[in-house]
N, C-alpha and C positions, 0 to 999 in steps of 0.2 A: 681630610676634614670636610664635612659636608657644607653645602652653601649656607645652610641655617646656622650651623656652628661658627662659620667664619663671620657671619654677620654679627652674631652674638659677641664674640670676643673682640672684634675690631671696631665697635662703635661704643660710644659712651653709653654706660648702662643707666637707664632711667627707671629701673624697677624698684620696688619697695626694699629690696635688699640693699640697694646702693643708698637709698635716702637715709638710712640709719647711720651712715658713716659721714653725712655732710656736716655734722656739728664738730667732726675733727678738723684741725688745720694742720698742715704740713709743718715739719720743723724747719725753722729758720732758712727758708729756701726762696730763692728768686723765682720760683714758680708758684708760690701760694698766692691765692687771691685775697686771702685774709692773712696778713703778714704777722708771724710770730716775732717776738723780739729777737734781734740777732744776738748770737752768743759772743762773749768775750772771754778768751782763754789766755792764761799766762801773760799778764800785763807787762808792758816794757818797764825799764828802769823808772824809778820815781820821778826823775827829772823830766820825764816825757809824760807821766801818767796824767797830769792835769790837761795837757794838750790832747791826748787820746780821747779823755772823757768828753771834750768839747766838740769833737767831730760828730756831725749829725748822722743818724742812720739813713742809709740810702733808700730813696723811694723805689719801689718795685712795681713792675707792670707785667702781667700775664697777657701777652698779645695773642696767644694761640694756646688753647687748652689741649692737653694730651690725654689719652685713654688711661684708665686705671688698671687695665689688664692688656698686656701685649704678648702674643705667642708667635713664634717663628721670626720672620724678618719684621723690623720695626714697621709698623703701620699706624702712623700718626705720631706727633711729637709735640712737645710743649716749647713755645717760643717765649722767652722771658727777657726782660729789659731791666738793667740796673744802672742808676747814675751814682757815681762815686765822687764824693767831696775830696779834693786833693789840695793841700797847702802849697801855695806858690805855683799853682798851675798857670801856664801861660794862656793868655786869651785866644791864642790860635787853637788851643785844644779844646775849647769850649764845644766845639761841633764834632770832635773826634768820635768815630764809632768803630768798635772793635768787635767781630764775631768770634765767640769762643766755642770751638768744637772739640770734643774729646771723646775717646773710647768709642769709635765707630765699630770696631771689631767686625770689619767687612768680610763676607764670605762670598763664595760664587753666587751670582743671581742679582736680580734688581728688584727693588720694591718701590711702590708708588710714593713713599715718603721722600725717596730721593729726588723724584721729579718735583714734588711739592717745595723741598728745600732749595733746589736749584731756581725754580721760578721765583720764590720769594727774594733770594739774594740777587738775582738778575734784575728784578724790578727796582731794587734800591740797594745798590752795592755799597758795603761798608768800606771803611778806609783800610782796614786790615782784617785778615782772617788768620787766627792763631789756632794751631792744633797742638794739643798737649798729650799726644801719645795714644798708643794702641789703635792705630789705623786699621790693622788687620787682626783677625782672630787667631789664626793657627801659629803657634809659637815656631815650629820647625820647618814648615813648608807653606809659606804664604803665597806661593805662586798661583794657585787656583783663584785667589781673590784679586790678582793684579788687575784683570780687565775691569772689574767693578770699581776698585779703588781709583785706577787711572781715570776712568770715565767720570767719576763723581768730582774728584779734585780738580781735573781740568775744567769742568763745567761751572765751578763756583768763581764768581767774579769779585775782585776788590779793586780799589783804586791804587793802593800802594804796595800790594804784595800779599803773598801767603807764606807763612812761616810755620815750621813744625819742629817738634822734638820727638824722640822715640819713647815708647813705653815697653813694659816688660813682655808684651805679646809681639812686638814688632821685630825684635832681633837686629843685629847689626847689618845683616844682609839686605835689609829693606831699604836702608839709607840711600844707596845709589839710584834706586828706582824713582825716589820722591822728586829729584831734580828734573827728571824727564817728564813728570806730570806737572811741572810748574810750581812745585813747593820749594821753598828755600829752607834747607835742613840747617838748623842752628843748634844741634845737639852738642852740648859742651863748648859752646861758643858765645860770643856777644856780637850784637849788630846795632850800629848806629844808623838811625833813619832820620831824615829831615822832612818834615811835613808841615806845609804852610808856614814855613819860616821857623818852626820849633823843632827841637831835637827830642827823639825818643831812643832810649837805650832798651833793647830786647836782650835779655839774658836767658839763654837756653841751657838749663841744667842737664847734665848727663842722665839718661833715664831708662836704658835697658834693664839695669839693676840698680837698686837703691844705693848699693855701696860703690857705684861709679862716681857718686859725688864725693869728691875728696877734698881735704883741706888745701892741698896744692891748688886745685881749681879755683876754689873760693878766693885764695890769695891773689891769683892772677886777674880777677875781675877788677877793672878799673874802679877807682873811687867814684862815687855818684857826684856829678857836678850840679851846682845850683841851677835851677830853671829846667833841668832836663827831666822828662817823665821816664821813670825806670819800671819796666814791666818784666817780671821774672816768670819764665814758663817752667813748670815742673810737672812730672807725671804724679808724683807722690805728695799728697797734701802735707804730711807730717815733716817733710823736709823744711817747712817754714821755721821750725825751731832752730835749724842750723845756719840760716842765712840772714840772720839779723843784721849782720855787718855789711850786707849789700844795700841796705837802706832802700828796699824796694818800695814804690808807691803801690803797686798791685802785684799779687802773685796769683797766677792762674794755674789750676791743677785739675786732675781727674782721678782715675784709677778706682775709686770707690764704687762707682755707678750709683752713688746715693743709696747703696745697700741692695739695689736691683729688686730684691724680694723683701717687701716691707710689710709691716702691720698697718692697719688703717691709720690714716694720719701721717704716713710716711716714715714711721719709725723703723730703722734697719734692724735686721736680724744679725747681719755681719757687714763689715766695712773693709777688712784687710788693710787697716791703717791704725796707727797708734793714738791719733787724736781722739777726743771724746766722740761718741757716735753722732751726737747733735751737730758735729761739724763735717759730716760726710757729704754735705751738699749745701748749696746756698752761699751766702756772703757773711763773713766774720771779721771782726776787727780783733787782730791778735799779733803779738810780737812786732808791734809797730807798723803794721801794714794792713791793707785789705787783702783778704784771702778769699777768692772765689773757687769753689769746687763744683765743677760741672757733673751732673749725673750721667753724662754720656748719651750717645745716640744708639748704640747697639746692645748686644748681649755678650756675656762671657760664660762659657761652660753650659749653663742652663738657659735654653733659648725662650726665656719669657721673663716678663717684668709684672710686679704686682704692686699696686699703689706707689709706683715709682716711674713715672712716665719718662721716656726718652726726652732729651732736653738740648736746646740751643740757647745760648746766652749772649745777648747784645750788651755790650759794655760802653756806657757814656760817661763823661767826666764833667765836673763843675768845680769852680774855685771854692776854697774853704775860707 
């Protein structure tokens, strides 16, 4: 790629071609500067319907804008912040900050966006960093990406730890490597954390294959306790349908890449998920919980993104 072409594709386009798309706004996404209404799908039982309707829509902030076109390694990403209203939230969690990363699809090599992400996190470390799968790209032999993955994960700082589940690209063999990089693997496990005197339950759903999530696993998850913030981590967004009885306050997911290749306005051509297409990115109130679907940081199969920038999401909380 010539220097001119690289400059063209890696900077925000300011030409007349781009200006014709500015009237479009992205679908219900944490990354939109003009926020479309959040979607609501499959409402919970009627006994909870009025309470669900009373929850305010979260305020969204785009703190860093990402490019509309990305080719090759991620060059530029969008940094978005969302504040969720949670009923019964302990005052200790009013300042809780969680960084959600998903679908990095790391390959050999290093890009400038990694340095930018590391510097941003180091300057203001979150309380937790949660990875929801697909850390590496290659399904069968992720070893060439180990150097990049280890360097990136070790460089990201948090106050109370970094936790991960696996995605369909990771494979079971990646799990043992994560611990050596400072990641706590909770794939198919639960983890109780105590932060500032309050309890948080992290529930990591099995994620290499969607059918790894079994009724037996769901039955083994302890009942949710009053006053405990429960965060479920899943690779697949549509598993939200199966986990209603976990009574999650928040479900973090990835897998869809927000479509990766979208029409102007962020409308996806495909999502590899059974939820409505409008739910392939952003924040949604559905099945009695907040569902956050990250667009991911990397690429899968085709090494480019169109109208669907790489994304990092910072999650904050407030009482309802």
